[in-house]
C-alpha positions as CSV (number, residue, x, y, z in Angstrom):
1,M,60.2,126.2,152.1
2,T,62.6,125.4,149.8
3,I,61.8,125.6,145.6
4,A,63.6,123.9,143.2
5,Y,63.1,124.0,139.6
6,I,63.3,120.6,137.4
7,P,63.3,120.7,134.0
8,S,60.5,118.3,132.3
9,T,59.7,118.2,128.4
10,D,57.8,121.0,125.9
11,G,60.3,123.3,127.8
12,V,58.4,123.7,131.2
13,E,60.1,123.8,134.6
14,V,58.4,122.4,137.3
15,A,58.2,123.7,140.7
16,L,59.3,121.3,143.7
17,H,58.6,121.9,147.4
18,D,59.7,120.7,150.4
19,L,57.0,120.5,153.0
20,G,59.1,118.8,155.6
21,G,59.3,116.1,157.7
22,V,61.4,113.3,158.2
23,G,61.8,110.1,157.3
24,P,61.3,108.3,153.7
25,A,60.9,110.5,150.8
26,L,57.1,110.8,149.7
27,L,56.4,112.8,146.7
28,M,52.7,114.4,146.5
29,V,51.1,115.4,143.6
30,H,48.1,117.5,143.1
31,A,44.5,117.7,141.5
32,N,43.9,119.8,138.4
33,G,43.9,123.5,139.1
34,M,45.3,123.2,142.7
35,H,49.2,123.1,143.2
36,G,51.7,121.1,145.0
37,R,51.7,123.3,148.7
38,V,47.7,122.5,149.1
39,W,49.3,119.0,150.3
40,Q,51.0,121.2,153.7
41,P,48.2,120.2,155.9
42,V,48.6,116.4,154.8
43,A,52.5,116.9,155.1
44,D,52.5,118.5,158.8
45,A,50.3,115.3,160.0
46,L,52.8,113.0,158.6
47,A,55.9,114.8,159.6
48,A,56.9,111.9,162.0
49,D,56.8,109.2,158.8
50,A,58.0,111.1,155.8
51,R,59.7,113.7,154.2
52,C,57.0,115.1,152.1
53,W,58.2,116.9,148.3
54,A,55.0,118.6,146.3
55,I,55.1,119.2,142.5
56,D,53.6,122.3,141.1
57,L,52.8,120.8,137.3
58,R,53.1,122.6,134.1
59,G,50.1,125.2,134.2
60,H,49.9,125.4,138.1
61,G,51.4,127.1,141.0
62,V,54.7,128.4,140.3
63,S,55.9,126.3,137.6
64,R,57.6,128.0,134.9
65,T,55.5,127.2,131.5
66,P,55.7,128.3,127.9
67,D,52.8,130.5,126.9
68,N,50.7,128.9,124.4
69,L,51.4,124.8,125.4
70,A,49.1,122.7,124.6
71,Y,48.4,120.9,127.6
72,E,48.1,116.9,127.7
73,W,48.4,114.4,130.5
74,D,51.2,112.9,128.9
75,G,52.9,115.9,130.0
76,V,51.8,115.5,133.9
77,G,53.5,112.2,133.5
78,D,56.5,113.7,132.0
79,D,56.4,116.3,135.2
80,V,56.4,113.6,137.7
81,S,59.4,111.5,136.0
82,A,61.4,114.5,136.0
83,V,60.7,115.1,139.8
84,V,61.3,111.6,140.9
85,D,64.5,111.3,138.8
86,H,65.9,114.7,140.3
87,L,64.8,113.1,144.0
88,Y,67.1,110.2,143.3
89,A,69.8,111.6,141.5
90,A,70.5,114.2,144.2
91,G,70.1,112.0,146.7
92,H,66.7,113.4,148.4
93,A,65.5,109.3,147.7
94,E,67.3,106.0,148.9
95,P,67.1,103.8,145.6
96,G,63.5,102.0,145.6
97,Q,62.5,104.3,148.4
98,L,60.5,106.9,146.9
99,D,56.4,106.5,147.7
100,G,54.2,108.4,146.5
101,V,50.6,110.3,146.9
102,G,48.2,111.7,144.2
103,W,44.8,113.4,144.2
104,S,43.0,113.2,140.9
105,M,44.8,114.1,137.6
106,G,48.1,113.7,140.1
107,G,47.3,109.9,140.7
108,C,47.2,110.1,137.0
109,G,50.7,111.1,136.9
110,L,52.0,108.9,139.6
111,M,50.6,105.7,137.6
112,L,52.1,107.4,134.2
113,A,55.6,108.1,135.8
114,E,55.3,104.7,137.3
115,Q,54.4,103.0,133.8
116,A,57.2,104.5,131.8
117,V,59.4,103.5,134.0
118,A,58.6,100.3,136.6
119,G,59.8,100.9,140.1
120,R,60.5,104.2,140.4
121,F,58.0,103.9,143.3
122,R,58.2,101.9,146.3
123,S,54.5,102.5,146.8
124,L,51.4,104.7,145.4
125,W,48.6,106.0,147.2
126,A,45.9,107.8,144.7
127,F,42.6,109.6,145.8
128,E,40.3,109.1,143.1
129,P,43.0,109.0,140.3
130,I,41.8,110.0,136.9
131,V,42.0,106.6,135.6
132,F,38.9,105.7,132.9
133,P,38.7,103.2,129.9
134,A,38.7,104.2,126.5
135,E,35.2,103.3,126.3
136,A,34.3,106.0,129.0
137,A,35.7,108.6,127.0
138,R,33.6,111.7,125.8
139,P,32.8,111.5,122.6
140,A,34.1,114.4,120.0
141,G,32.1,117.6,120.7
142,A,30.0,116.3,123.6
143,P,28.9,118.4,126.4
144,N,31.8,119.0,129.0
145,P,30.5,121.1,131.9
146,L,34.2,120.7,134.0
147,A,35.8,122.6,131.5
148,D,33.0,125.0,130.6
149,S,33.0,125.4,134.4
150,A,36.4,126.0,134.2
151,R,36.4,128.8,131.6
152,R,34.0,130.9,133.8
153,R,35.7,130.6,137.0
154,R,36.7,134.0,138.4
155,E,39.9,134.6,138.3
156,I,40.9,137.8,140.4
157,F,39.6,139.0,143.9
158,A,40.5,142.2,145.9
159,S,42.9,140.0,148.3
160,R,43.7,136.6,149.4
161,D,41.2,137.3,152.3
162,E,38.1,138.1,149.8
163,A,39.1,134.9,147.8
164,F,39.0,132.6,151.2
165,E,35.8,134.1,152.2
166,N,34.5,133.8,148.9
167,Y,35.6,130.2,148.5
168,A,34.7,129.4,152.0
169,A,31.0,130.4,151.4
170,K,30.4,127.6,148.7
171,P,30.8,124.5,147.5
172,P,32.8,122.5,146.7
173,F,35.5,124.6,149.1
174,S,33.1,125.5,151.7
175,T,33.5,121.2,152.5
176,T,37.3,121.5,153.2
177,D,39.2,121.7,156.1
178,P,40.1,125.7,156.6
179,A,43.9,125.2,156.9
180,S,43.8,123.6,153.4
181,L,42.2,126.1,152.1
182,R,44.1,128.8,153.5
183,A,47.2,126.8,151.7
184,Y,45.0,126.4,148.6
185,V,44.2,130.8,148.7
186,E,48.0,131.5,149.9
187,H,49.9,129.8,147.5
188,G,47.5,129.5,144.5
189,F,47.2,133.5,143.6
190,G,50.2,135.5,142.4
191,D,50.1,139.4,143.1
192,L,49.3,141.8,140.5
193,D,50.7,145.6,140.0
194,D,47.3,147.0,141.2
195,G,47.1,145.2,144.4
196,T,44.7,142.5,143.5
197,V,45.4,139.2,143.4
198,Q,45.0,136.3,140.5
199,L,44.6,132.6,140.4
200,R,47.9,131.3,139.2
201,C,46.4,128.2,137.4
202,R,44.2,129.9,135.1
203,G,40.6,128.8,134.2
204,A,42.2,128.0,130.4
205,T,44.5,126.3,131.6
206,E,42.4,123.8,134.1
207,A,39.7,123.6,131.3
208,A,42.3,122.2,128.6
209,F,42.9,119.4,131.1
210,F,39.6,118.4,131.2
211,S,39.4,118.6,127.7
212,A,42.6,116.4,127.2
213,E,42.6,112.3,126.4
214,H,43.6,110.7,129.1
215,G,46.0,108.6,127.2
216,E,46.3,104.2,127.3
217,V,46.7,104.5,131.7
218,F,43.5,102.4,132.1
219,A,44.5,99.9,129.4
220,N,48.3,99.7,130.7
221,L,47.0,99.3,134.5
222,G,48.6,95.5,135.2
223,A,52.3,97.1,134.4
224,I,52.1,98.8,137.2
225,A,53.3,95.9,139.8
226,T,53.9,98.6,142.8
227,P,51.9,98.2,145.7
228,T,48.9,100.8,145.1
229,T,46.0,102.2,147.7
230,V,43.2,103.3,145.8
231,V,40.7,105.7,147.6
232,G,37.5,106.7,146.4
233,S,34.4,108.6,147.9
234,G,31.5,108.4,148.4
235,D,29.8,111.4,146.1
236,G,29.1,109.4,143.2
237,G,30.6,111.1,140.6
238,P,32.7,108.9,137.7
239,P,35.9,109.5,139.5
240,S,34.8,107.8,142.7
241,M,32.6,105.2,140.9
242,I,35.7,104.3,138.8
243,A,38.2,103.5,141.6
244,P,37.6,100.2,142.4
245,T,38.1,99.3,139.2
246,V,41.4,100.6,138.7
247,A,42.3,98.8,142.0
248,E,40.8,95.6,140.3
249,H,43.0,96.3,137.0
250,L,46.3,97.0,138.8
251,L,48.4,93.9,140.1
252,N,48.8,94.7,143.9
253,G,45.9,97.4,143.9
254,F,44.0,97.9,147.4
255,Y,40.5,99.9,147.4
256,V,39.6,102.2,150.4
257,S,36.3,103.6,151.1
258,M,36.0,106.9,152.6
259,A,32.1,107.1,151.8
260,D,31.8,110.5,154.0
261,L,34.1,112.5,151.6
262,N,34.1,113.8,148.1
263,H,36.4,114.3,145.4
264,F,38.1,116.8,147.6
265,G,38.6,114.5,149.9
266,P,42.5,115.5,150.6
267,M,41.7,118.9,151.3
268,Q,38.5,118.2,153.7
269,D,40.1,115.8,156.4
270,P,43.9,115.7,156.0
271,A,44.3,114.2,159.3
272,R,42.0,111.3,158.1
273,I,43.9,111.5,154.7
274,A,47.5,111.2,156.1
275,A,46.8,108.2,158.6
276,S,45.4,106.6,155.4
277,I,48.6,107.1,154.1
278,R,50.7,106.8,156.7
279,K,48.8,103.1,156.5
280,A,50.1,102.0,153.3
281,L,53.6,103.2,153.9
282,P,55.9,100.3,153.4
283,R,57.2,99.2,157.0
């Protein structure tokens, strides 16, 4: 597993992981609170179709992030842009031949990078990207259950095995594929001196992203000409409800429903997710 550190904005160095495979380069971008290596089961299923790379966004995984950084969603776009430029400059992607896959916040990051420089990606595939119209923004001071829950998240466990068993016993992680959950736990925790393990993406960081503005991504969807597949689950949450509208506002958007999945779809059924990505890849 190759790890490279790529300079981004705000003094951030994002981690880039080589998940293996052969074929055109495919960049995979994770959801808030996750990390790049959670994509490994999906990448394994795509090994004959693409060379898969995954990023640890600022504040996540093993990325190097300055203390007290103000987390903004524009920074997610900066991180994705920095890695895309690196993949092209290093010869890991042929000119104009890089495809992007994103989940939740990762889908938004892909769209921000494509809006910044048109043609960075040959195609995009996004599972419930966090892209909302301005009128759907949470009013200042309004309750934010996701941020509140993230701040209360348990961060320290006696071992990775204890963390795995804890997550596997309750939703939403109880709905996920064991290999995906194991990848999340194995690489989402760091070792402490006393032998315990601690979440690498701290609850405060996850909460900061849940509280940050999403910028003008939705208003500028019409600037994205790249063929883009938007996938929505059937859990009835805001990301699933807005996904068809996101596809409609893209110049070359296509909507796919996976109504039996929830927002954790990429971790629920890696083989099915890989099949959807494979179908969307240009031939």
